[in-house]
C-alpha positions as MATLAB code, in Angstrom:
seq = 'MSDSDDLFGGNAARKMPEATESPAAKLKAARAPVAGTPGEAGYTASAIEVLEGLEPVRRRPGMYIGGTDEKALHHLFAEVIDNSMDEAVAGHANVITVELDAEGRLSVSDNSRGIPIDSHPKFPDKSALEVIMTTLHAGGKFDSKVYETSGGLHGVGISVVNALSELLEVEVARGQQLYRQVFSRGLPVTGLETLGRVLNRRGTKVRFKPDAQIFGEKAHFVPARLFRMARSKAYLFGGVEIRWSCAPELVQGTDVPAEATFKFPGGLRDYLAGEIVGRNLVADQIFAGKIEKAGGHGSLEWAVIWLGGGEDGFVNSYCNTIPTAEGGTHEQGLRIALLRGLRDHAERVGQTKRAANVTADDVMATAAGMLSVFIREPEFQGQTKDKLASVEASRIVENAVRDAFDHWLAASPSQAIKLLDWAIERADERLRRRAEKDVQRKTAVRKLRLPGKLADCSNAGMTDSEIFIVEGDSAGGSAKQARDRRTQAVLPLRGKILNVANATRDKLAANQQLQDLVQALGCGAGSHYRPEDLRYERVVIMTDADVDGAHIASLLITYFYRQMPKLIDGGHLFLAVPPLYRLGHGGKTVYARDDAHKDELLKTVFKGKSNVEIGRFKGLGEMMPAQLKETTMDPKKRMLLRVEVETEDRLDTAAVVERLMGNKPEARFSFIQERAEFAKELVDI';
ca = [
       0.149   -0.199   -0.115;
       1.477    3.282   -1.033;
       0.531    6.131    1.324;
       2.467    9.123   -0.191;
      -0.507   10.895   -0.506;
      -0.396   13.938    1.573;
      -3.670   15.361    0.511;
      -5.460   13.600    3.192;
      -4.717   15.467    6.127;
      -1.507   15.064    8.355;
       1.277   17.168    8.172;
       0.583   17.902    4.634;
      -3.041   18.818    4.838;
      -2.579   21.864    3.301;
      -2.896   24.179   -0.211;
      -0.144   22.880   -2.590;
       2.085   25.628   -3.268;
       1.971   27.423   -6.268;
       5.537   28.318   -6.960;
       8.791   26.083   -6.380;
      10.964   27.855   -3.445;
      14.438   27.601   -3.420;
      16.380   25.450   -1.108;
      17.552   28.497    0.677;
      13.841   29.850    1.031;
      12.758   26.700    2.410;
      15.588   26.268    5.017;
      15.264   30.110    6.361;
      11.548   29.543    6.845;
      12.113   26.174    8.488;
      14.082   27.860   10.899;
      11.901   31.258   11.244;
       9.763   31.369   14.396;
       6.018   31.803   13.406;
       4.449   34.196   15.723;
       1.132   32.845   17.078;
       1.856   29.289   15.995;
      -0.903   27.550   18.108;
       0.191   25.092   20.612;
       4.087   26.394   20.807;
       3.775   27.506   24.575;
       2.816   23.760   25.472;
       5.309   22.224   23.221;
       8.538   22.251   25.509;
      11.413   20.038   26.244;
       8.673   18.258   28.841;
       6.864   17.267   25.639;
       9.641   15.212   24.307;
       9.197   11.508   25.250;
      11.992    9.222   26.115;
      11.246    5.721   25.809;
      13.398    3.411   27.912;
      14.169   -0.386   28.417;
      11.850   -2.385   26.359;
       9.351    0.381   26.107;
       9.496    0.755   22.305;
       8.914   -2.734   21.464;
       5.811   -2.985   23.360;
       4.873    0.633   21.872;
       5.703   -0.179   18.488;
       5.912   -4.217   17.961;
       5.877   -3.645   14.193;
       9.301   -2.391   13.847;
      10.952   -5.279   15.618;
       8.577   -8.157   14.326;
       6.850   -6.657   11.554;
       3.306   -6.516   13.061;
       0.833   -8.422   15.384;
      -0.848  -10.796   13.316;
      -0.369  -14.596   13.120;
       3.228  -14.186   11.095;
       4.864  -11.689   13.629;
       3.471  -13.830   16.603;
       5.068  -16.933   15.033;
       8.081  -14.820   14.345;
       8.508  -14.903   18.177;
       9.519  -18.951   18.148;
      11.992  -17.961   15.233;
      13.638  -15.540   17.490;
      14.108  -18.027   20.402;
      14.933  -20.986   18.233;
      17.347  -19.150   16.132;
      19.653  -18.622   19.306;
      19.263  -22.623   19.989;
      20.260  -23.032   16.391;
      23.163  -20.829   16.733;
      24.940  -23.053   19.423;
      24.214  -25.954   17.703;
      26.173  -24.301   14.674;
      28.797  -23.519   16.562;
      29.147  -27.004   17.786;
      27.865  -26.458   21.422;
      24.403  -28.128   21.135;
      23.135  -31.129   19.244;
      19.635  -31.595   20.893;
      16.586  -28.668   20.425;
      13.340  -29.882   21.882;
      10.185  -27.598   21.129;
       7.233  -28.382   23.749;
       3.872  -26.464   23.063;
       1.314  -27.239   26.663;
      -2.305  -27.034   26.634;
      -1.935  -23.349   27.973;
      -0.395  -22.348   25.040;
       2.964  -21.878   26.607;
       5.768  -22.849   24.439;
       9.213  -23.949   25.445;
      12.175  -24.220   23.722;
      15.405  -25.786   25.356;
      19.100  -27.141   24.343;
      21.844  -28.966   25.812;
      23.934  -25.379   25.153;
      26.568  -23.733   26.990;
      23.663  -21.852   28.622;
      23.075  -18.161   28.955;
      25.872  -16.792   31.447;
      24.954  -16.032   34.612;
      27.243  -14.231   36.221;
      27.148  -10.194   36.972;
      27.686   -8.301   33.938;
      30.902   -5.868   34.096;
      28.922   -2.674   32.938;
      26.236   -3.485   35.234;
      27.480   -4.997   37.827;
      24.383   -5.574   39.960;
      22.532   -7.588   37.169;
      23.224  -11.371   35.913;
      23.879  -11.004   31.884;
      20.967  -13.161   31.849;
      18.766  -10.371   33.086;
      20.970   -8.167   30.672;
      20.154  -10.123   27.799;
      16.349  -10.529   28.614;
      15.730   -6.763   29.196;
      17.914   -4.769   27.142;
      18.056   -4.579   23.377;
      21.286   -4.467   21.642;
      22.690   -6.575   24.023;
      24.069  -10.296   23.176;
      26.891  -12.433   22.428;
      26.374  -12.219   18.501;
      28.398   -9.204   18.061;
      31.619  -10.681   18.948;
      32.575  -12.919   16.252;
      34.944  -14.947   18.585;
      32.005  -16.570   20.198;
      29.904  -17.085   17.213;
      31.702  -17.175   13.814;
      28.584  -17.427   12.172;
      24.974  -16.905   13.671;
      21.564  -15.654   12.615;
      20.609  -13.648   15.587;
      23.135  -10.309   14.573;
      21.096   -7.253   15.916;
      20.904   -8.566   19.862;
      17.092   -7.569   19.827;
      15.617  -10.893   19.644;
      15.167  -12.817   23.032;
      14.486   -9.172   24.405;
      11.895   -8.552   22.210;
      10.000  -12.123   23.044;
      10.425  -10.903   26.463;
       8.648   -7.735   25.784;
       5.637   -9.109   23.976;
       5.218  -12.176   26.320;
       2.798  -12.525   28.823;
       4.937  -14.568   31.196;
       8.837  -15.704   30.428;
      10.595  -17.988   32.421;
      14.372  -18.968   31.882;
      16.096  -21.695   32.838;
      19.991  -21.983   32.690;
      21.589  -25.222   33.674;
      25.566  -24.636   33.645;
      28.396  -25.741   36.125;
      26.332  -28.358   36.956;
      23.768  -25.626   38.710;
      20.523  -24.525   38.017;
      19.343  -21.024   37.533;
      16.114  -19.815   37.013;
      14.261  -15.878   36.380;
      10.579  -15.075   35.628;
      10.106  -11.912   33.560;
       6.316  -10.614   32.459;
       6.212   -7.760   29.681;
       9.601   -7.356   29.518;
      10.114   -6.674   33.262;
      11.858   -8.998   35.958;
       8.851  -10.764   38.018;
      11.921  -12.066   40.253;
      15.396  -12.057   40.890;
      17.786  -15.067   39.352;
      16.954  -17.902   41.741;
      19.621  -20.614   42.278;
      17.389  -23.854   42.474;
      20.195  -26.088   43.071;
      22.393  -29.144   41.604;
      22.225  -30.944   38.659;
      24.210  -33.367   37.568;
      23.119  -34.708   33.905;
      21.761  -31.429   32.436;
      23.113  -28.007   31.011;
      21.714  -25.504   28.318;
      19.143  -23.111   28.124;
      15.305  -23.446   28.514;
      12.724  -20.464   27.580;
       9.072  -20.937   28.189;
       6.845  -18.315   27.488;
       3.226  -17.067   26.254;
       2.048  -14.313   24.007;
       0.654  -11.471   25.483;
      -2.907  -10.858   24.571;
      -2.669   -7.412   24.749;
      -0.280   -7.204   21.893;
      -1.901   -9.695   19.973;
      -5.496  -10.035   20.905;
      -7.308  -12.732   20.057;
      -4.973  -13.965   17.398;
      -2.279  -14.418   20.452;
      -2.255  -18.427   20.123;
       0.614  -20.412   18.099;
      -0.706  -22.740   15.151;
       0.804  -25.998   15.790;
       0.764  -26.908   12.183;
       3.071  -23.671   11.681;
       5.601  -24.113   14.777;
       5.654  -28.123   13.549;
       6.985  -26.959    9.837;
       9.052  -24.322   11.375;
      10.752  -26.790   13.611;
      11.173  -29.308   10.660;
      12.845  -26.927    8.467;
      15.475  -26.026   11.308;
      16.566  -29.309   11.261;
      16.941  -30.193    7.487;
      19.199  -26.923    7.443;
      21.944  -28.221    9.936;
      22.391  -32.268    9.810;
      23.958  -32.161   13.432;
      20.856  -31.211   15.031;
      18.351  -33.394   16.440;
      14.858  -31.413   17.046;
      12.516  -33.003   19.460;
       8.568  -32.065   19.045;
       6.298  -32.239   21.548;
       2.483  -30.570   21.473;
      -0.320  -31.422   23.975;
      -2.339  -33.908   22.253;
      -6.033  -31.928   22.336;
      -4.075  -29.119   20.424;
      -3.499  -31.307   17.364;
      -6.449  -33.553   17.600;
      -7.946  -33.791   14.165;
      -5.265  -32.523   12.428;
      -2.140  -34.202   10.888;
       0.238  -32.827   13.309;
       1.790  -35.393   15.648;
       2.026  -34.773   19.413;
       5.463  -35.884   19.370;
       8.344  -36.402   16.749;
      12.036  -36.368   16.165;
      13.805  -34.655   13.475;
      17.360  -35.318   12.182;
      18.254  -35.234    8.686;
      22.136  -36.033    7.945;
      21.203  -35.593    4.334;
      19.945  -31.978    4.961;
      18.715  -29.775    1.983;
      18.853  -33.027   -0.316;
      16.427  -34.888    2.144;
      14.083  -32.168    1.828;
      13.560  -31.470   -1.761;
      13.453  -35.405   -2.084;
      10.821  -35.287    0.147;
       8.933  -32.518   -1.281;
       9.170  -33.618   -5.133;
       7.560  -37.020   -4.684;
       5.295  -37.766   -7.529;
       6.017  -34.574   -9.447;
       7.035  -34.367  -13.054;
      10.750  -33.723  -13.356;
      13.114  -32.426  -16.371;
      15.932  -34.407  -15.286;
      15.516  -36.931  -12.415;
      18.587  -36.151  -10.810;
      19.001  -33.731   -7.604;
      21.993  -31.398   -8.412;
      22.911  -30.896   -4.715;
      26.342  -30.539   -2.829;
      27.767  -29.090    0.200;
      31.020  -26.941    0.705;
      32.778  -26.043    4.289;
      34.251  -22.728    5.019;
      32.909  -21.847    1.592;
      34.908  -18.017    1.034;
      36.468  -18.059    3.961;
      33.137  -17.850    5.935;
      31.036  -20.935    7.179;
      29.177  -23.729    5.403;
      27.269  -23.923    1.928;
      24.708  -26.249    0.969;
      22.349  -26.473   -1.784;
      19.778  -28.423   -3.678;
      18.015  -28.067   -7.031;
      15.721  -29.800   -9.271;
      13.547  -28.719  -12.570;
       9.754  -29.048  -12.295;
       8.008  -30.204  -15.755;
       4.685  -30.258  -16.829;
       4.088  -26.662  -16.591;
       4.480  -26.557  -12.397;
       5.898  -23.464  -11.180;
       9.177  -23.511   -9.681;
       9.822  -22.340   -6.043;
      13.177  -21.508   -4.181;
      13.475  -21.354   -0.339;
      17.055  -19.897    1.062;
      18.237  -19.355    4.511;
      21.304  -17.490    5.723;
      22.462  -18.726    9.280;
      19.567  -20.590    9.501;
      17.389  -17.673    9.051;
      14.529  -18.147    6.353;
      15.351  -15.221    4.006;
      11.549  -15.333    1.981;
      12.174  -12.423    0.002;
      15.766  -13.730   -1.164;
      18.959  -11.648   -1.233;
      22.460  -11.349   -2.841;
      22.788  -15.633   -2.055;
      20.261  -16.275   -4.157;
      21.131  -13.640   -6.962;
      24.435  -15.727   -6.680;
      22.747  -19.048   -7.358;
      20.890  -17.606  -10.560;
      24.027  -16.376  -12.062;
      26.062  -19.539  -11.455;
      22.992  -21.905  -13.099;
      22.714  -19.423  -15.865;
      26.026  -19.112  -16.582;
      26.953  -22.935  -15.953;
      24.299  -23.856  -18.457;
      25.217  -21.350  -21.314;
      29.174  -22.517  -21.204;
      27.406  -26.233  -21.486;
      25.628  -25.068  -24.759;
      28.908  -23.748  -25.968;
      30.891  -27.064  -25.229;
      27.961  -28.887  -27.253;
      27.333  -26.790  -30.077;
      24.344  -25.185  -28.960;
      25.575  -21.582  -28.312;
      23.358  -20.098  -31.029;
      20.060  -21.807  -29.299;
      20.809  -20.657  -25.802;
      21.723  -17.049  -26.845;
      18.369  -15.784  -25.140;
      18.279  -17.969  -22.299;
      18.186  -15.599  -19.306;
      18.340  -16.564  -15.563;
      14.336  -16.097  -15.154;
      14.139  -18.804  -18.096;
      16.673  -21.107  -16.082;
      14.611  -20.718  -12.542;
      11.426  -20.313  -13.750;
      10.309  -24.345  -12.734;
      13.489  -24.740  -10.592;
      12.656  -26.056   -7.201;
      15.340  -25.113   -5.033;
      16.746  -24.813   -1.451;
      19.828  -23.106   -0.696;
      21.478  -22.328    2.911;
      24.517  -20.205    3.419;
      26.414  -19.518    6.824;
      28.625  -16.261    6.841;
      30.151  -13.971    9.110;
      27.961  -10.983   10.241;
      25.380  -11.274    7.815;
      23.426   -8.253    6.973;
      19.806   -8.111    6.128;
      17.139   -5.712    4.831;
      14.580   -4.864    7.805;
      14.429   -6.457   11.164;
      12.534   -9.553   10.748;
      15.408  -10.278    8.215;
      13.341  -11.620    5.193;
      16.054  -10.412    2.640;
      19.732  -10.990    2.624;
      21.760   -7.820    1.954;
      25.567   -8.952    2.072;
      27.166   -8.039   -1.158;
      29.981  -11.437   -0.336;
      26.984  -13.248   -0.140;
      26.407  -13.492   -4.207;
      30.110  -14.253   -4.817;
      30.316  -16.848   -2.665;
      27.418  -19.038   -3.858;
      28.343  -18.190   -7.574;
      31.836  -19.107   -7.325;
      31.187  -22.585   -5.436;
      28.108  -23.577   -6.950;
      29.237  -23.051  -10.644;
      32.183  -25.030  -10.320;
      30.178  -27.857   -9.073;
      27.541  -27.252  -11.509;
      30.034  -27.517  -14.405;
      31.217  -30.933  -13.085;
      27.361  -32.156  -12.514;
      26.658  -31.147  -16.199;
      29.567  -32.926  -17.786;
      29.218  -36.081  -15.578;
      25.131  -36.325  -16.456;
      25.187  -35.508  -20.183;
      21.877  -37.187  -21.013;
      20.369  -34.965  -17.948;
      22.177  -32.225  -19.330;
      20.624  -32.127  -22.521;
      17.784  -32.312  -21.179;
      17.904  -29.573  -18.963;
      19.418  -27.197  -22.023;
      16.524  -28.076  -24.036;
      13.996  -27.191  -21.548;
      15.540  -24.078  -21.018;
      15.805  -22.686  -24.416;
      12.002  -24.038  -24.917;
      11.056  -21.676  -21.877;
      13.179  -18.918  -23.834;
      11.380  -19.509  -27.373;
       7.833  -19.544  -25.457;
       8.655  -15.925  -23.350;
       9.690  -14.446  -26.741;
       6.688  -15.526  -28.466;
       4.311  -14.304  -25.580;
       6.153  -10.828  -25.703;
       5.886  -10.810  -29.296;
       2.072  -11.634  -28.918;
       1.570   -8.982  -26.317;
       2.806   -6.310  -28.252;
       0.685   -7.096  -30.943;
      -2.338   -6.874  -28.565;
      -1.346   -3.595  -27.590;
      -0.739   -2.178  -30.571;
      -4.251   -3.623  -31.743;
      -6.209   -3.327  -28.178;
      -8.096    0.160  -28.941;
      -9.087   -1.083  -32.550;
     -10.618   -4.420  -31.088;
     -12.787   -2.482  -28.346;
     -14.537   -0.485  -30.437;
     -16.886    0.398  -28.136;
     -17.215    4.582  -27.659;
     -15.582    5.280  -24.657;
     -13.491    2.052  -24.220;
      -9.894    1.328  -23.628;
      -7.309    4.072  -23.915;
      -4.230    3.000  -23.726;
      -1.027    4.014  -22.614;
       2.121    3.996  -24.601;
       4.510    2.273  -22.363;
       5.627   -0.958  -24.235;
       6.091   -3.220  -21.316;
       4.292   -4.223  -18.221;
       6.560   -2.538  -15.960;
       5.613    0.830  -14.323;
       2.245    0.585  -16.510;
      -1.287    0.642  -14.941;
      -4.967    0.647  -15.976;
      -7.291    2.306  -13.569;
     -11.013    0.737  -14.084;
     -13.354    3.258  -13.871;
     -17.635    3.252  -13.359;
     -19.129    5.186  -16.777;
     -18.066    7.488  -19.470;
     -18.399   10.341  -17.024;
     -15.685    9.480  -14.705;
     -13.933    8.316  -17.741;
     -13.452   11.290  -19.305;
     -11.716   13.116  -16.270;
      -9.616    9.880  -15.735;
      -8.202   10.100  -19.318;
      -7.562   13.730  -19.011;
      -5.733   13.519  -15.667;
      -3.547   10.304  -16.560;
      -0.073   10.214  -17.340;
      -0.771    8.907  -20.957;
       2.777    7.339  -20.888;
       1.914    4.633  -17.983;
      -1.923    4.809  -17.395;
      -4.311    3.576  -19.368;
      -8.227    4.033  -18.643;
     -11.158    1.656  -19.119;
     -14.428    2.864  -18.532;
     -17.111    0.382  -17.398;
     -21.041    0.896  -17.665;
     -22.721    0.828  -14.735;
     -22.588   -2.556  -12.429;
     -20.824   -5.602  -13.503;
     -21.964   -8.895  -13.429;
     -21.774  -10.756  -10.292;
     -19.991  -13.582  -11.166;
     -20.243  -15.383   -7.617;
     -23.797  -16.672   -8.783;
     -23.842  -16.595  -12.901;
     -23.258  -19.395  -15.075;
     -20.733  -19.644  -17.245;
     -22.794  -18.602  -20.435;
     -23.557  -15.477  -18.793;
     -19.964  -15.013  -18.025;
     -19.230  -15.416  -21.696;
     -22.099  -13.219  -22.964;
     -21.259  -10.446  -21.108;
     -19.568   -7.861  -22.744;
     -18.076   -5.473  -20.348;
     -16.171   -8.502  -18.629;
     -15.078   -9.784  -21.898;
     -13.572   -6.264  -22.835;
     -11.478   -5.993  -19.324;
     -10.120   -9.531  -20.117;
      -9.156   -8.403  -23.550;
      -7.477   -5.043  -22.251;
      -5.739   -7.253  -19.278;
      -4.146   -9.412  -22.344;
      -3.906  -12.483  -19.793;
      -6.966  -14.751  -20.493;
      -9.455  -15.669  -17.521;
     -10.406  -18.501  -15.604;
      -8.175  -22.131  -16.865;
      -7.000  -19.638  -19.455;
      -5.249  -17.636  -17.095;
      -1.407  -16.747  -18.174;
      -0.004  -14.170  -15.559;
       3.049  -13.898  -17.861;
       0.841  -12.140  -20.537;
      -0.478   -9.553  -17.813;
      -0.139   -6.124  -19.848;
      -0.010   -4.094  -16.712;
       1.614   -4.194  -13.275;
      -0.966   -2.699  -11.380;
      -4.930   -3.333  -11.940;
      -6.768   -0.018   -9.896;
     -10.256   -0.190   -9.022;
     -11.126    2.973   -9.395;
     -15.035    3.962   -8.415;
     -16.927    6.718   -6.518;
     -16.656    7.315   -2.718;
     -19.820    6.436   -1.815;
     -22.075    3.063   -1.152;
     -22.859    2.476   -4.979;
     -18.998    3.009   -5.798;
     -18.315    0.271   -3.021;
     -20.613   -2.114   -4.210;
     -19.162   -1.943   -7.992;
     -15.844   -2.452   -6.409;
     -16.858   -5.282   -4.363;
     -18.162   -6.660   -7.881;
     -14.926   -6.370   -9.298;
     -12.803   -7.948   -6.631;
     -15.201  -10.853   -6.621;
     -14.959  -11.183  -10.259;
     -10.745  -11.138  -10.240;
     -11.055  -13.609   -7.232;
     -12.910  -15.960   -8.783;
     -11.698  -15.572  -12.215;
      -8.127  -14.225  -11.759;
      -6.705  -15.201   -8.204;
      -3.247  -15.415   -9.552;
      -3.684  -11.844  -10.381;
      -4.567  -11.268   -6.475;
      -1.317  -13.655   -5.479;
       0.611  -11.546   -8.187;
       0.079   -8.015   -5.851;
      -1.055   -6.541   -9.285;
      -4.861   -5.509   -7.960;
      -5.325   -2.435   -6.177;
      -8.205   -0.098   -4.939;
      -7.807    3.677   -5.483;
      -9.023    5.827   -2.326;
     -10.821    9.256   -3.877;
     -11.921   11.671   -1.661;
     -15.741   12.309   -1.064;
     -15.606   15.687    0.200;
     -13.487   19.148   -0.541;
     -12.867   21.376    2.157;
     -11.870   24.902    1.522;
     -11.111   27.889    3.885;
      -8.927   31.213    3.271;
      -7.221   29.480    0.366;
      -6.563   26.018    2.107;
      -7.802   23.257    0.303;
      -7.579   19.585    1.705;
      -9.712   16.417    0.904;
     -11.429   13.639    2.796;
     -12.049   10.428    1.986;
     -15.202    9.926    4.317;
     -17.471   11.574    6.972;
     -15.259   10.630    9.752;
     -12.092   11.791    7.824;
     -14.047   15.055    7.290;
     -15.126   15.670   10.669;
     -11.010   14.933   11.971;
     -10.069   17.511    9.169;
     -12.668   20.198   10.419;
     -11.131   19.665   13.942;
      -7.436   19.344   13.407;
      -6.666   21.365    9.925;
      -9.463   24.114   10.464;
      -9.834   24.221   14.195;
     -13.530   23.915   14.143;
     -14.048   26.907   12.274;
     -17.645   27.527   11.211;
     -17.316   29.104    7.968;
     -15.061   26.219    6.001;
     -16.569   25.619    2.571;
     -17.825   21.860    2.313;
     -18.216   20.323   -1.100;
     -19.516   16.851   -1.552;
     -18.167   14.920   -4.955;
     -21.309   13.043   -6.514;
     -18.721   11.105   -8.418;
     -15.461   10.874  -10.342;
     -17.042   12.657  -13.089;
     -17.909   15.287  -11.423;
     -13.989   16.368  -10.315;
     -11.885   18.263  -12.258;
      -9.027   16.307  -14.003;
      -6.475   18.212  -11.855;
      -8.535   17.427   -8.848;
      -8.765   13.771   -9.694;
      -5.219   13.448  -10.511;
      -4.250   15.712   -7.416;
      -5.818   13.089   -5.205;
      -6.129   10.003   -6.793;
      -4.294    9.221   -9.779;
      -0.791   10.984   -9.557;
       1.739    8.115   -8.130;
       3.422   10.575   -5.940;
       0.487   11.747   -4.032;
      -1.784    9.323   -4.040;
      -2.980    6.461   -1.829;
      -3.753    2.842   -3.272;
      -4.959   -0.221   -0.958;
      -3.347   -3.279   -2.345;
      -6.064   -6.548   -2.168;
      -4.278   -9.499   -0.652;
      -5.545  -12.739    0.301;
      -3.598  -14.112    3.479;
      -2.365  -17.628    2.690;
      -3.776  -18.985    6.327;
      -7.167  -17.154    5.858;
      -8.152  -18.749    2.118;
     -10.694  -21.178    2.978;
     -12.524  -18.399    5.527;
     -12.110  -16.092    2.656;
     -13.865  -18.426    0.110;
     -16.815  -18.612    2.774;
     -17.233  -15.240    3.058;
     -17.510  -14.483   -0.783;
     -19.869  -16.984   -0.965;
     -22.127  -15.846    1.755;
     -22.286  -12.337    0.408;
     -21.751  -12.556   -3.003;
     -23.149  -16.280   -3.639;
     -26.514  -17.585   -4.963;
     -27.848  -17.914   -1.769;
     -29.928  -14.736   -0.860;
     -30.752  -15.870    2.780;
     -27.289  -16.110    3.828;
     -27.045  -12.580    2.980;
     -30.088  -11.884    4.869;
     -28.759  -13.556    7.854;
     -25.341  -11.509    7.719;
     -27.937   -8.186    7.542;
     -29.690   -9.125   10.598;
     -26.385  -10.226   12.716;
     -25.121   -6.589   12.125;
     -28.023   -4.599   12.184;
     -27.337   -3.279   15.467;
     -24.130   -1.818   13.946;
     -26.615    0.438   11.277;
     -26.781    3.996   12.115;
     -29.059    4.856    9.610;
     -31.642    3.482    7.098;
     -31.656    4.551    3.817;
     -34.847    4.041    1.358;
     -33.686    2.793   -2.292;
];
């Protein structure tokens, strides 16, 4: 979602400047005091708030774990088990136990060295354990002498878990003594207690329960998700055994076992072999390998095979056992190594000309791959470490994999020629699709002969191109004048489209508006949807900011959800956020999205003035093109809402769509009855 539009209130809720000021003038104006500024007397040093300890984590958890949804909740588990995995990779542990009890408390224990419990030099009145648990950026991962490679490098992991837990208990078995300390919401509840002598135990055990004040109703772990996360860790390091245990009542009726043990000496090859059972393969041998001390760092391990039968590939990558869902430099190194290795093989077998058009995308399109690297002091983008940014990772992976891939291709000539032919076919198919798309773009306006239909953009490719689907020719006329002709296309639709959730296949095929939409997008629909043929990077639904507009937007979203779900999964569908009101007073003009936003702006921007001029837009067609561009279409100022379907909520989403948009009116009537108490007013239609 882009929220760069500063016309909807906030600090930028003001009239746009009519002339551009010089930087010097702006600086001078910024430094100059403004007499009579409201609230100036109350803005003193006492108004500056200083958050201490773990207060910033509880105040803004999204900065540390990415939000407060289910994914963020399970990130707490990742932070705890990553510490145990770091000990295992460093050679100080070989068993990790994960246990979820009936009360929702999660325990992670290991047979590691155990967290230090002696007094910390900088905080002599506290143990190192308490410092680590209650202080951001405190830990042993900053010193490469303690951990050669590790996943937790920011020093915030376990302290963040502590801050966001209703209750957290740490037990440390160290030097044949057992210690314990209890915390709640980041604060110590007890001091460090000595529980007595233990002879056959060592390591750290962390047991915690997420705080419902932070996570709300989602403050409950999902056993299936924990099970998958724990198992994946065992694949990443063959020297560790992970023991899983869960209260039986939490997994009853699911395929998740109450107890299991994970140990995979074959590492990533074992994992990939299990993932491809029963699937079509281009070459039936897995290209896999492992190198210790790769590039002077830690180990590097990979496993790759190519899927046939039109299946999409995937690459699951990790750095120091941390999953990098958004890839990064290590994946880039793998792509380069495989592409260059295949091109070199083509040259050796006299296929240079045929392979000239093959790109990394062609090679990786159907590749199913696993990649794990261990490097010193890795750099990630963002606190949740979803993307690796270390530049040297690309070089390390490319050099190691490239040499191994050359040997693999030379040793398996039949496998190599199958793979080469497959990549060349993918390249030829890609070029053919591109040629068809260019033809479609040149002839799209001619094909849509209806007056006022598609006004295409001049951009020749999908990148940065976007199409606005608007309601009616009037709105379409304003949008066409407001658009950037180079990158923005406009397709007006007439009134409310067909509700595809309760329409027959014949009605779908006969509906001209939907056919125009499919033809404009160029990617087909239903079982014939082709994501590679989509002609626009963004498909933007832009309807009036009223009830009718919301209904039309709902119908369009339902259409895309039912007929082009991969368009939504690819992140291409958006909702524009046009204003409903225009507010002006004394040369100042701002726009409000709805009644609540209007009331807020009247209080904050106009300070309750009674003579504010308020204009309500009846629709997009009533807006001047300049206003529509300024508020809704200019990428530098607008706000767009991305339409997404969470993977874990797909069944719930399908049920809601069927209930609200399906062919059972009694289901909608029931929905209305359940929410009648929330209606503020009734409107006769």
